[in-house]
C-alpha positions as CSV (number, residue, x, y, z in Angstrom):
1,X,92.5,-40.6,26.0
2,X,89.4,-41.2,24.1
3,X,88.6,-39.9,20.6
4,X,84.9,-40.9,19.8
5,X,82.9,-40.3,16.2
6,X,80.1,-38.2,16.9
7,X,76.9,-39.6,15.0
8,X,74.1,-37.9,14.5
9,X,75.4,-34.6,16.4
10,X,72.6,-32.3,17.6
11,X,72.1,-29.4,17.8
12,X,73.8,-28.0,21.1
13,X,76.8,-30.5,20.0
14,X,77.1,-28.3,16.8
15,X,76.5,-24.9,18.7
16,X,78.9,-26.1,20.8
17,X,82.1,-27.5,17.5
18,X,80.9,-23.3,15.8
19,X,82.6,-21.9,18.8
20,X,85.7,-23.4,19.2
21,X,85.8,-23.4,14.8
22,X,84.8,-19.8,15.5
23,X,87.9,-18.8,18.3
24,X,90.2,-21.1,16.6
25,X,90.7,-19.8,13.3
26,X,90.3,-15.6,15.2
27,X,93.1,-17.0,17.5
28,X,95.2,-18.7,14.4
29,X,94.7,-16.6,12.0
30,X,94.8,-13.1,12.7
31,X,96.2,-12.2,9.3
32,X,93.6,-12.9,7.5
33,X,90.8,-9.9,7.5
34,X,88.8,-9.8,10.9
35,X,84.9,-10.9,9.0
36,X,86.2,-13.6,6.9
37,X,85.6,-16.3,9.8
38,X,82.5,-14.6,10.4
39,X,81.0,-14.4,6.8
40,X,82.1,-18.3,6.7
41,X,79.7,-19.4,10.0
42,X,76.9,-19.7,8.2
43,X,78.2,-22.2,5.4
44,X,81.4,-24.0,7.8
45,X,77.8,-24.8,9.5
46,X,76.1,-26.7,6.9
47,X,79.0,-28.7,5.8
48,X,80.5,-29.1,9.9
49,X,76.9,-31.3,9.9
50,X,77.1,-33.3,7.3
51,X,81.3,-33.8,7.7
52,X,82.3,-37.0,9.9
53,X,83.4,-35.5,13.7
54,X,85.4,-36.6,15.7
55,X,86.1,-35.4,19.5
56,X,88.0,-35.9,22.2
57,X,85.6,-34.8,25.6
58,X,85.8,-34.5,28.7
59,X,82.8,-34.2,31.9
60,X,80.1,-34.9,28.5
61,X,81.8,-31.4,27.1
62,X,83.3,-31.2,24.0
63,X,86.5,-29.1,23.8
64,X,88.5,-30.1,20.9
65,X,87.7,-31.7,17.1
66,X,88.7,-32.9,14.2
67,X,86.6,-33.2,11.1
68,X,86.7,-35.3,7.8
69,X,85.5,-34.7,4.9
70,X,85.7,-37.9,2.6
71,X,89.2,-38.4,3.1
72,X,89.8,-33.9,3.6
73,X,90.8,-33.0,7.4
74,X,88.5,-30.0,7.1
75,X,89.9,-29.0,10.9
76,X,91.8,-29.4,14.2
77,X,90.9,-27.6,16.0
78,X,91.1,-26.9,20.5
79,X,90.0,-25.2,22.8
80,X,93.0,-22.9,24.1
81,X,92.8,-23.2,27.4
82,X,92.9,-27.4,26.1
83,X,96.1,-26.8,24.4
84,X,99.3,-28.3,24.5
85,X,98.0,-31.3,26.2
86,X,98.6,-34.3,23.3
87,X,95.0,-33.6,22.1
88,X,95.7,-32.9,18.4
89,X,98.3,-35.6,17.8
90,X,96.3,-37.7,19.9
91,X,93.2,-37.2,16.9
92,X,95.2,-37.5,14.7
93,X,96.8,-40.6,15.1
94,X,93.6,-41.9,15.1
95,X,93.0,-40.7,11.9
96,X,95.8,-42.3,11.0
97,X,94.8,-45.4,11.9
98,X,91.7,-45.8,10.5
99,X,91.9,-44.2,7.3
100,X,95.0,-45.2,4.9
101,X,94.6,-41.7,2.8
102,X,94.1,-38.3,4.2
103,X,94.9,-34.5,3.2
104,X,95.1,-30.9,4.5
105,X,95.1,-27.4,3.6
106,X,96.3,-24.8,5.7
107,X,96.4,-20.5,5.7
108,X,99.9,-19.1,5.1
109,X,100.5,-16.3,6.3
110,X,101.9,-14.2,3.4
C-alpha cells in the first residue's frame, strides 16, 4: 500500500476528494444535523485545495485520503467499499513517520 502526496490537485481530483469527504462525514456522523456537511462543503473544498493531501490510489482512482494543515489532521476518509483493509492505518503510519507532531479533533456524539 503506497501513500502518495498529491501536488497541484486538479479539479477532478478535488471533486473526487470532496465526494469522499461528504459521504464519509454523512455516514460517520449521523448525530450531526443533516445539512451541516452540505452547508460546509464550499468552505471545506477551499481549505482542502490549500492543504497537504495524502492518498492511497488504485487504478488511478483515489478512494481514500487524508488532509493535513500544518500538523493538524483535518480529515481521514476512506470510501465504504475500501474500509477494514488497513488503509487508514497505513496513512496514519506514513504521517507519523514523516511528521514529528500531529494533532486531531473529532466529533463526539452526546
